[in-house]
C-alpha positions as CSV (number, residue, x, y, z in Angstrom):
1,X,14.8,-9.1,-16.0
2,X,16.8,-11.4,-18.6
3,X,17.5,-9.7,-22.1
4,X,19.4,-11.0,-25.1
5,X,21.9,-8.2,-25.0
6,X,23.5,-5.7,-23.2
7,X,22.0,-3.5,-23.5
8,X,19.0,-4.7,-22.7
9,X,20.9,-5.2,-19.7
10,X,21.4,-1.7,-19.3
11,X,18.6,0.0,-20.0
12,X,17.0,-2.4,-17.2
13,X,19.5,-1.6,-14.9
14,X,18.4,2.6,-16.2
15,X,14.6,2.5,-15.3
16,X,15.5,0.4,-12.5
17,X,17.6,2.8,-11.3
18,X,15.0,5.7,-12.2
19,X,12.4,4.4,-10.9
20,X,13.1,4.0,-7.7
21,X,15.1,7.9,-7.6
22,X,11.3,8.8,-9.1
23,X,10.2,6.6,-6.0
24,X,11.5,8.5,-3.3
25,X,10.9,11.7,-4.9
26,X,7.3,10.8,-4.6
27,X,7.4,9.8,-1.1
28,X,8.9,12.8,-0.2
29,X,6.4,14.5,-1.7
30,X,3.9,13.3,-0.1
31,X,5.6,12.9,3.5
32,X,5.8,17.1,3.0
33,X,2.0,17.2,3.0
34,X,1.0,15.1,4.8
35,X,3.0,17.4,7.1
36,X,1.6,20.4,5.8
37,X,-2.2,19.0,6.7
38,X,-1.5,18.2,9.9
39,X,-0.1,21.6,10.9
40,X,-2.7,23.5,9.4
41,X,-5.2,21.6,10.7
42,X,-3.6,22.0,14.7
43,X,-3.8,25.2,13.8
44,X,0.5,26.2,13.7
45,X,-0.7,28.8,10.9
46,X,3.2,29.7,11.0
47,X,4.8,26.1,10.8
48,X,2.2,25.1,8.0
49,X,3.1,28.2,6.3
50,X,6.2,27.3,5.9
51,X,5.4,23.7,5.3
52,X,3.3,24.7,2.8
53,X,5.9,26.2,0.8
54,X,8.7,23.6,0.8
55,X,5.7,21.9,-0.3
56,X,5.4,23.7,-3.8
57,X,9.1,23.9,-4.3
58,X,9.6,20.0,-3.8
59,X,6.2,19.8,-6.1
60,X,7.5,21.8,-9.0
61,X,10.8,20.3,-8.5
62,X,9.2,16.4,-9.6
63,X,7.4,18.4,-12.2
64,X,9.8,20.0,-13.8
65,X,12.0,16.4,-13.7
66,X,9.2,14.9,-15.0
67,X,8.5,12.7,-11.7
68,X,4.7,13.7,-12.1
69,X,2.9,15.9,-14.4
70,X,2.4,19.3,-14.8
71,X,-1.2,19.8,-14.1
72,X,-1.1,17.0,-11.3
73,X,1.4,18.7,-10.2
74,X,-0.7,22.3,-10.4
75,X,-3.9,20.9,-9.3
76,X,-2.5,19.7,-5.9
77,X,-0.6,23.3,-5.5
78,X,-4.1,24.6,-5.5
79,X,-5.2,22.7,-3.8
80,X,-3.3,22.8,-0.8
81,X,-3.5,26.8,-1.2
82,X,-7.0,27.0,-0.6
83,X,-7.6,24.9,2.3
84,X,-4.7,27.0,3.4
85,X,-6.3,29.9,2.4
86,X,-10.2,28.4,4.2
87,X,-7.5,28.0,7.6
88,X,-6.0,31.0,7.8
89,X,-9.5,33.0,7.1
90,X,-11.4,30.9,9.6
91,X,-8.0,31.6,12.3
92,X,-8.5,35.4,11.2
93,X,-12.3,35.5,11.6
94,X,-11.9,34.5,15.4
């Protein structure tokens, strides 16, 4: 981007820095979610429970910082918790 004044350059630089940080946070949320799903599907419930707690923590942090929206965070947490509960119930039933 080429701006005509220094404030435009600064705003562009700031937005690029924010974009890179936000991208890293979103990526870490996706990574821990994938880790949780894999552990849950392998029926490693203790490790999956720990991964679920960590995932919820990361999602809440991202929502608090405004990287993902509040309702998106709530939806992701709800779906993953429901997924964990169904797998947990199936394991207990056997």
